[in-house]
Backbone as XML, in Angstrom:
<?xml version="1.0"?>
<chain id="A" units="angstrom">
  <residue number="1" name="MET">
    <atom name="N" x="-1.810" y="-1.217" z="-12.399"/>
    <atom name="CA" x="-0.731" y="0.024" z="-12.034"/>
    <atom name="C" x="0.298" y="-0.708" z="-10.922"/>
  </residue>
  <residue number="2" name="ASP">
    <atom name="N" x="1.345" y="-0.143" z="-10.681"/>
    <atom name="CA" x="2.377" y="-0.539" z="-9.765"/>
    <atom name="C" x="2.298" y="-0.036" z="-8.458"/>
  </residue>
  <residue number="3" name="GLY">
    <atom name="N" x="2.375" y="-0.839" z="-7.436"/>
    <atom name="CA" x="2.604" y="-0.295" z="-6.209"/>
    <atom name="C" x="3.977" y="0.096" z="-5.615"/>
  </residue>
  <residue number="4" name="THR">
    <atom name="N" x="4.770" y="-0.036" z="-6.527"/>
    <atom name="CA" x="6.287" y="0.541" z="-6.194"/>
    <atom name="C" x="6.633" y="2.152" z="-6.403"/>
  </residue>
  <residue number="5" name="HIS">
    <atom name="N" x="5.554" y="2.523" z="-7.022"/>
    <atom name="CA" x="5.767" y="3.970" z="-7.579"/>
    <atom name="C" x="4.891" y="4.927" z="-6.758"/>
  </residue>
  <residue number="6" name="ARG">
    <atom name="N" x="5.103" y="5.944" z="-6.039"/>
    <atom name="CA" x="4.542" y="6.441" z="-5.237"/>
    <atom name="C" x="3.466" y="7.474" z="-5.961"/>
  </residue>
  <residue number="7" name="ALA">
    <atom name="N" x="3.825" y="7.996" z="-7.199"/>
    <atom name="CA" x="3.098" y="8.868" z="-7.979"/>
    <atom name="C" x="1.853" y="7.745" z="-8.582"/>
  </residue>
  <residue number="8" name="ASN">
    <atom name="N" x="1.606" y="6.442" z="-8.393"/>
    <atom name="CA" x="0.597" y="5.963" z="-8.740"/>
    <atom name="C" x="-0.264" y="5.653" z="-7.489"/>
  </residue>
  <residue number="9" name="ILE">
    <atom name="N" x="-0.046" y="6.222" z="-6.655"/>
    <atom name="CA" x="-0.838" y="6.021" z="-5.335"/>
    <atom name="C" x="-1.568" y="7.308" z="-4.823"/>
  </residue>
  <residue number="10" name="GLN">
    <atom name="N" x="-2.676" y="7.508" z="-4.702"/>
    <atom name="CA" x="-3.236" y="8.666" z="-3.837"/>
    <atom name="C" x="-4.020" y="8.311" z="-2.887"/>
  </residue>
  <residue number="11" name="PRO">
    <atom name="N" x="-4.304" y="9.311" z="-1.846"/>
    <atom name="CA" x="-5.403" y="8.868" z="-0.671"/>
    <atom name="C" x="-7.008" y="8.639" z="-1.429"/>
  </residue>
  <residue number="12" name="GLY">
    <atom name="N" x="-7.377" y="7.753" z="-0.796"/>
    <atom name="CA" x="-8.987" y="7.504" z="-1.291"/>
    <atom name="C" x="-8.884" y="6.087" z="-2.230"/>
  </residue>
  <residue number="13" name="MET">
    <atom name="N" x="-7.659" y="5.828" z="-2.852"/>
    <atom name="CA" x="-7.705" y="4.601" z="-3.742"/>
    <atom name="C" x="-7.960" y="3.361" z="-2.879"/>
  </residue>
  <residue number="14" name="ARG">
    <atom name="N" x="-8.418" y="2.154" z="-3.511"/>
    <atom name="CA" x="-8.702" y="1.007" z="-3.007"/>
    <atom name="C" x="-7.277" y="0.243" z="-3.256"/>
  </residue>
  <residue number="15" name="VAL">
    <atom name="N" x="-6.682" y="-0.214" z="-2.210"/>
    <atom name="CA" x="-5.504" y="-1.143" z="-2.608"/>
    <atom name="C" x="-5.359" y="-2.424" z="-1.799"/>
  </residue>
  <residue number="16" name="ARG">
    <atom name="N" x="-4.616" y="-3.209" z="-2.182"/>
    <atom name="CA" x="-4.074" y="-4.487" z="-1.336"/>
    <atom name="C" x="-2.853" y="-4.154" z="-0.757"/>
  </residue>
  <residue number="17" name="ILE">
    <atom name="N" x="-2.457" y="-4.434" z="0.570"/>
    <atom name="CA" x="-1.303" y="-4.259" z="0.974"/>
    <atom name="C" x="-0.884" y="-5.517" z="1.595"/>
  </residue>
  <residue number="18" name="VAL">
    <atom name="N" x="0.452" y="-5.732" z="1.973"/>
    <atom name="CA" x="0.995" y="-6.786" z="2.820"/>
    <atom name="C" x="1.511" y="-6.122" z="4.116"/>
  </residue>
  <residue number="19" name="GLN">
    <atom name="N" x="1.028" y="-6.421" z="5.215"/>
    <atom name="CA" x="1.321" y="-5.952" z="6.444"/>
    <atom name="C" x="2.717" y="-6.627" z="6.983"/>
  </residue>
  <residue number="20" name="LYS">
    <atom name="N" x="3.349" y="-6.064" z="7.799"/>
    <atom name="CA" x="4.820" y="-6.698" z="8.195"/>
    <atom name="C" x="4.587" y="-8.152" z="8.703"/>
  </residue>
  <residue number="21" name="GLN">
    <atom name="N" x="3.504" y="-8.455" z="9.734"/>
    <atom name="CA" x="3.406" y="-9.685" z="10.259"/>
    <atom name="C" x="2.904" y="-10.798" z="9.298"/>
  </residue>
  <residue number="22" name="ASP">
    <atom name="N" x="2.571" y="-10.381" z="7.936"/>
    <atom name="CA" x="2.132" y="-10.971" z="6.979"/>
    <atom name="C" x="2.912" y="-11.318" z="5.754"/>
  </residue>
  <residue number="23" name="GLN">
    <atom name="N" x="4.099" y="-10.813" z="5.827"/>
    <atom name="CA" x="5.272" y="-10.895" z="4.899"/>
    <atom name="C" x="5.561" y="-12.226" z="4.659"/>
  </residue>
  <residue number="24" name="ALA">
    <atom name="N" x="5.739" y="-12.992" z="5.434"/>
    <atom name="CA" x="5.984" y="-14.550" z="5.326"/>
    <atom name="C" x="5.223" y="-15.387" z="4.466"/>
  </residue>
  <residue number="25" name="THR">
    <atom name="N" x="3.923" y="-14.916" z="4.835"/>
    <atom name="CA" x="2.850" y="-15.762" z="4.078"/>
    <atom name="C" x="2.476" y="-15.052" z="2.830"/>
  </residue>
  <residue number="26" name="GLY">
    <atom name="N" x="2.559" y="-13.709" z="2.747"/>
    <atom name="CA" x="1.881" y="-12.860" z="1.586"/>
    <atom name="C" x="0.525" y="-12.588" z="1.739"/>
  </residue>
  <residue number="27" name="LYS">
    <atom name="N" x="-0.171" y="-12.671" z="3.002"/>
    <atom name="CA" x="-1.296" y="-12.480" z="2.995"/>
    <atom name="C" x="-1.772" y="-10.973" z="2.859"/>
  </residue>
  <residue number="28" name="LEU">
    <atom name="N" x="-2.900" y="-10.510" z="1.967"/>
    <atom name="CA" x="-2.867" y="-9.236" z="1.614"/>
    <atom name="C" x="-4.080" y="-8.827" z="2.146"/>
  </residue>
  <residue number="29" name="THR">
    <atom name="N" x="-4.332" y="-7.571" z="2.670"/>
    <atom name="CA" x="-5.292" y="-6.852" z="3.178"/>
    <atom name="C" x="-5.894" y="-5.638" z="2.288"/>
  </residue>
  <residue number="30" name="GLU">
    <atom name="N" x="-7.148" y="-5.882" z="2.167"/>
    <atom name="CA" x="-7.791" y="-4.568" z="1.240"/>
    <atom name="C" x="-8.380" y="-3.451" z="2.140"/>
  </residue>
  <residue number="31" name="GLY">
    <atom name="N" x="-8.017" y="-2.218" z="1.491"/>
    <atom name="CA" x="-8.483" y="-1.207" z="2.286"/>
    <atom name="C" x="-8.356" y="-0.075" z="1.542"/>
  </residue>
  <residue number="32" name="ILE">
    <atom name="N" x="-8.940" y="0.941" z="1.745"/>
    <atom name="CA" x="-8.763" y="2.500" z="1.295"/>
    <atom name="C" x="-7.768" y="3.528" z="2.041"/>
  </residue>
  <residue number="33" name="VAL">
    <atom name="N" x="-6.855" y="3.952" z="0.949"/>
    <atom name="CA" x="-5.455" y="4.695" z="1.670"/>
    <atom name="C" x="-5.904" y="5.912" z="1.982"/>
  </residue>
  <residue number="34" name="LYS">
    <atom name="N" x="-5.150" y="6.025" z="3.517"/>
    <atom name="CA" x="-5.656" y="7.324" z="4.182"/>
    <atom name="C" x="-4.320" y="8.154" z="4.200"/>
  </residue>
  <residue number="35" name="ASP">
    <atom name="N" x="-3.145" y="7.628" z="4.293"/>
    <atom name="CA" x="-1.858" y="8.292" z="4.213"/>
    <atom name="C" x="-1.064" y="7.611" z="3.382"/>
  </residue>
  <residue number="36" name="ILE">
    <atom name="N" x="0.028" y="8.285" z="2.870"/>
    <atom name="CA" x="1.311" y="7.674" z="2.094"/>
    <atom name="C" x="2.212" y="7.902" z="3.286"/>
  </residue>
  <residue number="37" name="LEU">
    <atom name="N" x="2.995" y="6.933" z="3.587"/>
    <atom name="CA" x="4.155" y="7.050" z="4.637"/>
    <atom name="C" x="5.436" y="7.229" z="3.815"/>
  </residue>
  <residue number="38" name="THR">
    <atom name="N" x="5.451" y="6.429" z="2.842"/>
    <atom name="CA" x="7.120" y="6.369" z="2.023"/>
    <atom name="C" x="7.267" y="7.777" z="1.496"/>
  </residue>
  <residue number="39" name="LYS">
    <atom name="N" x="8.321" y="8.281" z="1.876"/>
    <atom name="CA" x="8.817" y="9.670" z="1.268"/>
    <atom name="C" x="9.284" y="9.650" z="-0.041"/>
  </residue>
  <residue number="40" name="SER">
    <atom name="N" x="10.001" y="8.585" z="-0.513"/>
    <atom name="CA" x="10.968" y="8.473" z="-1.915"/>
    <atom name="C" x="9.757" y="8.013" z="-2.859"/>
  </residue>
  <residue number="41" name="ALA">
    <atom name="N" x="10.315" y="8.485" z="-4.041"/>
    <atom name="CA" x="9.403" y="8.206" z="-5.250"/>
    <atom name="C" x="9.196" y="6.901" z="-5.598"/>
  </residue>
  <residue number="42" name="THR">
    <atom name="N" x="10.068" y="5.995" z="-5.301"/>
    <atom name="CA" x="9.761" y="4.489" z="-5.297"/>
    <atom name="C" x="10.387" y="3.553" z="-4.195"/>
  </residue>
  <residue number="43" name="HIS">
    <atom name="N" x="9.931" y="2.294" z="-4.218"/>
    <atom name="CA" x="10.377" y="1.353" z="-3.324"/>
    <atom name="C" x="10.174" y="0.077" z="-3.773"/>
  </residue>
  <residue number="44" name="PRO">
    <atom name="N" x="11.290" y="-0.794" z="-3.701"/>
    <atom name="CA" x="11.297" y="-2.011" z="-4.512"/>
    <atom name="C" x="10.088" y="-3.011" z="-3.763"/>
  </residue>
  <residue number="45" name="HIS">
    <atom name="N" x="9.831" y="-2.821" z="-2.608"/>
    <atom name="CA" x="8.754" y="-3.951" z="-1.787"/>
    <atom name="C" x="7.580" y="-3.369" z="-1.808"/>
  </residue>
  <residue number="46" name="GLY">
    <atom name="N" x="7.263" y="-2.119" z="-2.353"/>
    <atom name="CA" x="5.936" y="-1.297" z="-2.271"/>
    <atom name="C" x="6.050" y="0.008" z="-1.361"/>
  </residue>
  <residue number="47" name="ILE">
    <atom name="N" x="5.131" y="0.824" z="-1.770"/>
    <atom name="CA" x="4.970" y="2.116" z="-1.110"/>
    <atom name="C" x="4.281" y="1.733" z="0.391"/>
  </residue>
  <residue number="48" name="LYS">
    <atom name="N" x="4.746" y="2.243" z="1.253"/>
    <atom name="CA" x="4.252" y="2.165" z="2.619"/>
    <atom name="C" x="3.198" y="3.067" z="2.673"/>
  </residue>
  <residue number="49" name="VAL">
    <atom name="N" x="1.820" y="2.635" z="3.324"/>
    <atom name="CA" x="0.494" y="3.481" z="3.476"/>
    <atom name="C" x="-0.135" y="3.100" z="4.719"/>
  </residue>
  <residue number="50" name="ARG">
    <atom name="N" x="-0.722" y="3.990" z="5.095"/>
    <atom name="CA" x="-1.844" y="3.742" z="6.295"/>
    <atom name="C" x="-3.286" y="3.936" z="5.725"/>
  </residue>
  <residue number="51" name="LEU">
    <atom name="N" x="-4.055" y="2.634" z="6.041"/>
    <atom name="CA" x="-5.241" y="2.526" z="5.579"/>
    <atom name="C" x="-6.282" y="3.244" z="6.193"/>
  </residue>
  <residue number="52" name="GLU">
    <atom name="N" x="-7.467" y="3.571" z="6.113"/>
    <atom name="CA" x="-8.401" y="4.116" z="6.658"/>
    <atom name="C" x="-8.770" y="3.679" z="7.970"/>
  </residue>
  <residue number="53" name="ASN">
    <atom name="N" x="-8.780" y="2.258" z="8.145"/>
    <atom name="CA" x="-8.964" y="1.417" z="9.430"/>
    <atom name="C" x="-7.609" y="1.330" z="10.322"/>
  </residue>
  <residue number="54" name="GLY">
    <atom name="N" x="-6.548" y="2.247" z="10.105"/>
    <atom name="CA" x="-5.279" y="2.315" z="10.805"/>
    <atom name="C" x="-4.290" y="1.163" z="10.316"/>
  </residue>
  <residue number="55" name="GLN">
    <atom name="N" x="-4.436" y="0.294" z="9.479"/>
    <atom name="CA" x="-3.523" y="-0.656" z="9.160"/>
    <atom name="C" x="-2.382" y="-0.199" z="8.637"/>
  </residue>
  <residue number="56" name="ILE">
    <atom name="N" x="-1.108" y="-0.621" z="8.461"/>
    <atom name="CA" x="-0.168" y="-0.160" z="7.745"/>
    <atom name="C" x="0.463" y="-1.287" z="7.178"/>
  </residue>
  <residue number="57" name="GLY">
    <atom name="N" x="0.918" y="-0.886" z="5.632"/>
    <atom name="CA" x="1.631" y="-1.919" z="4.914"/>
    <atom name="C" x="2.184" y="-1.481" z="3.590"/>
  </residue>
  <residue number="58" name="ARG">
    <atom name="N" x="2.793" y="-2.376" z="3.024"/>
    <atom name="CA" x="3.144" y="-1.921" z="1.570"/>
    <atom name="C" x="2.338" y="-2.283" z="0.606"/>
  </residue>
  <residue number="59" name="VAL">
    <atom name="N" x="2.078" y="-1.262" z="-0.282"/>
    <atom name="CA" x="1.067" y="-1.848" z="-1.473"/>
    <atom name="C" x="1.473" y="-2.795" z="-2.325"/>
  </residue>
  <residue number="60" name="LYS">
    <atom name="N" x="0.732" y="-3.699" z="-2.657"/>
    <atom name="CA" x="1.099" y="-5.018" z="-3.603"/>
    <atom name="C" x="0.138" y="-4.953" z="-4.618"/>
  </residue>
  <residue number="61" name="GLU">
    <atom name="N" x="-0.936" y="-4.348" z="-4.745"/>
    <atom name="CA" x="-1.814" y="-4.363" z="-5.751"/>
    <atom name="C" x="-2.719" y="-3.044" z="-5.764"/>
  </residue>
  <residue number="62" name="ILE">
    <atom name="N" x="-2.939" y="-2.428" z="-6.644"/>
    <atom name="CA" x="-3.778" y="-1.252" z="-6.949"/>
    <atom name="C" x="-5.164" y="-1.698" z="-7.203"/>
  </residue>
  <residue number="63" name="VAL">
    <atom name="N" x="-6.271" y="-1.761" z="-6.462"/>
    <atom name="CA" x="-7.666" y="-2.371" z="-7.236"/>
    <atom name="C" x="-8.224" y="-1.323" z="-7.904"/>
  </residue>
  <residue number="64" name="SER">
    <atom name="N" x="-8.568" y="-0.104" z="-7.243"/>
    <atom name="CA" x="-9.293" y="0.935" z="-8.152"/>
    <atom name="C" x="-8.899" y="2.508" z="-7.470"/>
  </residue>
  <residue number="65" name="VAL">
    <atom name="N" x="-9.112" y="3.298" z="-8.453"/>
    <atom name="CA" x="-8.571" y="4.609" z="-8.311"/>
    <atom name="C" x="-9.988" y="5.382" z="-7.681"/>
  </residue>
</chain>
């Protein structure tokens, strides 16, 4: 599934995000979605989410629902 569409992402999903400080390297961080922060239906760089551990980043991959 695509991390650029808000409809594909729900709280409780396991995703991989890229955090702001990791954008240059593309390092991904895996976690469970707590909150969806992007209000628009789509975003070209990925929907911004907050993980349960408090980390914030843009969804690059959806691991499981």
